[in-house]
C-alpha positions in Angstrom: -4.9 -23.8 -5.2 -6.4 -21.2 -2.9 -8.8 -18.4 -3.5 -7.9 -14.8 -2.4 -10.1 -11.8 -2.1 -8.5 -8.4 -2.6 -10.5 -5.4 -1.2 -9.8 -2.3 -3.1 -9.0 -4.6 -6.0 -9.2 -2.0 -8.7 -6.4 0.0 -7.1 -2.7 0.3 -7.6 -1.7 -2.3 -5.0 -4.6 -4.6 -5.9 -3.4 -4.8 -9.5 0.1 -5.9 -8.7 -1.0 -8.2 -6.0 -3.5 -9.9 -8.3 -0.9 -10.4 -10.9 1.5 -12.0 -8.4 -1.2 -14.3 -7.0 -2.4 -15.4 -10.4 1.2 -16.2 -11.3 1.3 -18.4 -8.3 -1.8 -20.3 -9.3 -4.3 -18.6 -7.0 -7.9 -17.8 -7.9 -8.5 -14.1 -7.3 -11.6 -12.1 -6.5 -11.4 -8.3 -6.8 -13.9 -6.4 -4.5 -14.2 -2.7 -5.0 -16.8 0.1 -4.9 -14.9 1.9 -7.7 -15.4 1.1 -11.3 -12.9 -1.0 -13.2 -9.6 0.9 -13.5 -7.2 1.2 -16.4 -5.0 -1.2 -14.6 -7.4 -4.0 -14.0 -8.8 -4.0 -17.5 -5.7 -6.0 -18.5 -6.5 -8.8 -16.1 -10.3 -8.9 -16.1 -10.5 -12.2 -17.9 -8.3 -13.9 -15.2 -10.1 -12.7 -12.1 -13.7 -12.4 -10.7 -14.8 -8.9 -10.1 -17.4 -8.1 -7.5 -18.8 -4.5 -7.1 -19.3 -3.8 -3.4 -18.8 -1.3 -0.6 -16.5 -2.1 2.4 -18.8 -0.2 4.6 -21.8 -2.4 3.8 -21.7 -5.4 6.2 -23.9 -7.6 4.1 -21.9 -7.1 0.9 -18.6 -7.9 2.6 -20.1 -11.0 4.2 -21.7 -12.2 0.9 -18.5 -12.0 -1.1 -16.5 -13.9 1.5 -19.2 -16.6 1.9 -20.3 -17.0 -1.7 -16.7 -17.2 -3.1 -15.4 -19.4 -0.3 -12.4 -17.2 0.3 -9.2 -18.6 1.9 -7.3 -15.3 2.3 -8.4 -11.7 2.4 -5.9 -9.1 1.3 -7.4 -5.9 2.8 -6.1 -3.1 0.6 -9.3 -1.1 0.3 -9.2 2.3 2.0 -9.7 6.0 1.4 -6.5 8.0 1.2 -5.4 11.5 1.9 -6.4 14.2 1.1 -10.0 12.7 0.9 -9.7 11.3 4.4 -9.0 14.8 5.7 -11.7 16.5 3.8 -14.4 13.8 4.7 -13.5 12.2 8.0 -16.9 10.6 8.3 -16.4 8.8 5.0 -12.9 7.8 6.1 -14.3 6.3 9.3 -17.0 4.4 7.3 -14.6 2.9 4.8 -11.4 2.5 6.7 -12.6 1.5 10.2 -16.1 0.1 9.6 -14.7 -1.6 6.5 -12.0 -3.3 8.5 -14.5 -4.4 11.1 -16.7 -6.0 8.4 -13.7 -7.8 6.9 -12.7 -9.2 10.3 -16.2 -10.3 11.1 -16.5 -12.1 7.8 -13.2 -13.8 8.4 -14.4 -14.9 11.9 -17.8 -16.1 10.7 -16.6 -18.0 7.7 -13.2 -19.3 9.0 -11.0 -17.5 6.5 -7.5 -18.8 6.8 -5.8 -15.4 7.0 -6.4 -11.6 6.7 -3.5 -9.6 5.4 -3.8 -5.9 6.3 -2.1 -3.0 4.5 -1.1 -0.4 7.0 1.2 2.6 6.7 4.1 4.5 8.2 1.5 7.3 8.5 0.4 5.6 11.8 3.4 7.3 13.4 3.5 11.0 14.1 6.5 13.3 14.3 7.4 12.4 17.9 9.3 9.3 16.9 13.1 8.6 16.3 14.5 9.0 12.8 14.6 5.2 12.4 11.2 4.2 13.8 11.1 0.9 15.7 8.3 -1.6 15.0 6.7 -0.9 18.4 7.1 2.9 18.5 4.2 4.9 19.9 1.6 5.6 17.3 0.2 9.2 17.5 -0.8 10.1 13.9 -1.5 13.7 13.1 -4.3 13.0 10.5 -7.5 11.1 10.1 -5.9 8.6 7.7 -3.3 7.6 10.2 -5.9 7.4 12.9 -8.1 5.0 10.9 -5.1 2.8 10.2 -4.0 2.6 13.9 -7.6 1.7 14.8 -7.7 -1.0 12.2 -4.4 -2.5 13.5 -5.8 -2.7 17.0 -9.0 -4.3 15.7 -7.1 -6.9 13.9 -5.0 -7.7 17.0 -8.2 -7.9 19.0 -9.8 -10.3 16.6 -6.7 -12.5 16.7 -6.5 -12.6 20.5 -10.3 -12.9 21.1 -11.4 -15.1 18.1 -8.2 -16.6 16.7 -8.5 -14.7 13.3 -5.2 -15.0 11.6 -4.6 -11.3 11.2 -1.3 -10.1 9.8 -0.3 -6.7 8.7 2.4 -4.6 7.1 3.2 -0.9 7.6 4.4 0.4 4.3 6.3 3.5 3.5 5.0 5.4 0.4 4.9 3.0 -2.5 6.0 3.9 -6.1 5.3 2.2 -9.3 3.6 2.4 -12.7 -0.2 2.8 -12.3 -0.3 4.8 -9.1 -2.8 7.6 -9.4 -3.4 9.7 -6.3 -2.6 13.1 -4.8 -1.1 12.0 -1.4 1.7 14.1 -0.1 4.2 11.6 -1.4 2.9 11.7 -5.0 5.8 13.7 -6.3 8.0 10.6 -6.1 6.0 8.6 -8.6 5.0 11.5 -10.7 8.6 12.6 -11.3 9.3 9.2 -12.7 6.1 8.6 -14.6 5.9 12.0 -16.2 9.5 11.8 -17.3 9.0 8.3 -18.8 6.0 9.7 -20.8 8.1 12.6 -22.0 6.2 15.2 -20.1 7.6 18.0 -17.8 7.0 17.8 -14.0 7.4 20.3 -11.2 8.3 18.9 -7.8 6.6 20.7 -4.9 9.1 20.0 -2.1 12.7 21.2 -1.5 15.6 19.4 -3.1 16.7 18.2 0.3 13.3 16.8 1.4 13.8 13.2 2.3 11.2 10.4 2.3 11.1 6.6 2.8 9.9 4.6 -0.3 9.2 1.1 -1.4 8.8 -0.2 -4.9 5.4 -1.8 -5.6 6.8 -5.1 -6.7 8.6 -5.4 -3.3 5.4 -4.4 -1.5 3.3 -7.2 -2.9 6.1 -9.8 -2.5 6.3 -8.8 1.1 2.5 -9.3 1.6 2.6 -12.8 0.1 5.7 -13.7 2.0 4.2 -12.7 5.3 1.0 -14.7 4.5 3.2 -17.8 3.9 5.3 -17.3 7.1 5.1 -19.9 9.8 2.9 -18.8 12.7 5.4 -20.0 15.3 8.1 -17.6 14.0 5.9 -14.5 14.2 6.4 -12.2 17.2 4.1 -9.5 16.1 0.8 -9.2 14.2 1.9 -6.0 12.3 5.4 -5.4 10.9 7.3 -2.4 9.5 8.7 -2.7 6.0 11.3 -0.4 4.4 12.9 -0.1 1.0 15.1 2.9 0.7 15.1 6.7 1.4 15.8 9.4 -1.1 15.9 13.2 -1.2 14.0 14.8 -4.0 17.3 15.7 -5.7 18.5 12.1 -5.5 15.3 11.0 -7.1 15.8 13.5 -9.9 19.4 12.5 -10.4 18.4 8.9 -10.7 15.6 9.6 -13.2 18.1 11.6 -15.3 20.5 8.7 -15.3 18.0 6.8 -17.4 16.2 9.8 -19.1 19.0 12.5 -19.5 16.6 15.0 -21.0 13.9 14.7 -18.3 12.3 18.1 -17.7 12.0 18.2 -13.9 12.1 21.4 -11.9 11.3 22.6 -8.4 8.7 24.9 -7.0 8.6 24.3 -3.2 5.2 24.5 -1.5 5.6 24.9 2.3 2.2 23.3 3.0 3.3 20.1 1.1 6.7 20.2 2.6 5.2 20.1 6.1 2.9 17.3 5.1 5.9 15.2 3.9 7.9 16.1 7.0 5.1 14.6 9.1 6.1 11.2 7.8 9.0 9.2 9.3 12.2 9.1 7.2 12.8 5.4 7.8 11.1 2.4 9.3 13.1 -0.2 11.2 12.2 -3.5 9.6 14.6 -5.7 11.7 11.7 -7.8 13.0 10.4 -8.6 9.6 13.9 -9.6 8.4 14.3 -11.8 11.5 10.9 -13.4 11.8 10.0 -14.2 8.2 13.1 -13.4 6.1 12.0 -10.0 4.6 14.5 -8.4 2.3 13.7 -5.9 -0.5 14.9 -6.6 -4.0 14.8 -3.1 -5.4 17.0 -0.1 -4.6 16.3 3.4 -5.7 18.2 2.9 -8.8 16.7 -0.5 -9.8 13.2 0.7 -8.9 13.4 3.8 -11.1 14.8 1.7 -14.0 12.1 -0.8 -13.7 9.4 1.8 -13.2 10.4 3.6 -16.4 10.4 0.3 -18.4 6.9 -0.5 -17.1 5.5 2.9 -18.0 6.9 2.7 -21.5 5.6 -0.8 -22.0 2.1 0.2 -20.8 1.8 3.8 -22.1 -2.0 3.7 -22.3 -2.2 3.2 -18.6 -0.3 6.4 -17.9 -1.9 8.6 -20.6 
């Protein structure tokens, strides 16, 4: 039985990852500067919770040392629009925080560091299907911090032998996501409909975006952590689930909730923000090197999402 540390543990991904690791018999430590969330209240008795700041070198080192951590799942980060409003804070959390995690892993011989990156590391000057090794020229501070963290991880692997592995995710949907990123309309259209509330989508019906269901995202992280080192050809891999237009998303929601009250009021600023994101990531290398394959399609993801919201209504209130 190993012991895993999840930075940003009170967040959306942290919750699903903790549940999966607990199911596999792992001991789990959640590290977060934020207070306990509606999500993690449900698992508080099964995990250890440590309040701490990623930007504080001593606090990061202490939790890794004191809890004798085997694997760090580094999910903690500031997200847009906060990263764009407060670039200094984004640097402190997303870049200095990653440096602190890698230093702790080096000093205390942590077996692996699993890093959560994003398709936002790519700008608009990429092909429609973005290769794993495409040039990364992100247009915003969030993407810049993620590219920098990828390079830091690769350096620590090459220079110090830290077993750094990362995944670039498309926007992730699922019950319990609460943010205002440009992709938020995807989860909100499903969540609000499942709760019986109306929702207005702020992009065009034809606006297309790549998505991944949260349960696939955490399965991918754990699978990469277990992958044989000799089969890996990269330190960071693209993952991809499915792409959908806003209208396809609405049509799928109405397949399960026929009376869903969803309408459109396009906002050109938000449309441009979404269009800055690639429409698809090429995950061929992940499929070849460690057997990645998503379990959820748009249809099955929406169906499961609705079931999760209705079974956990207090979380989405």
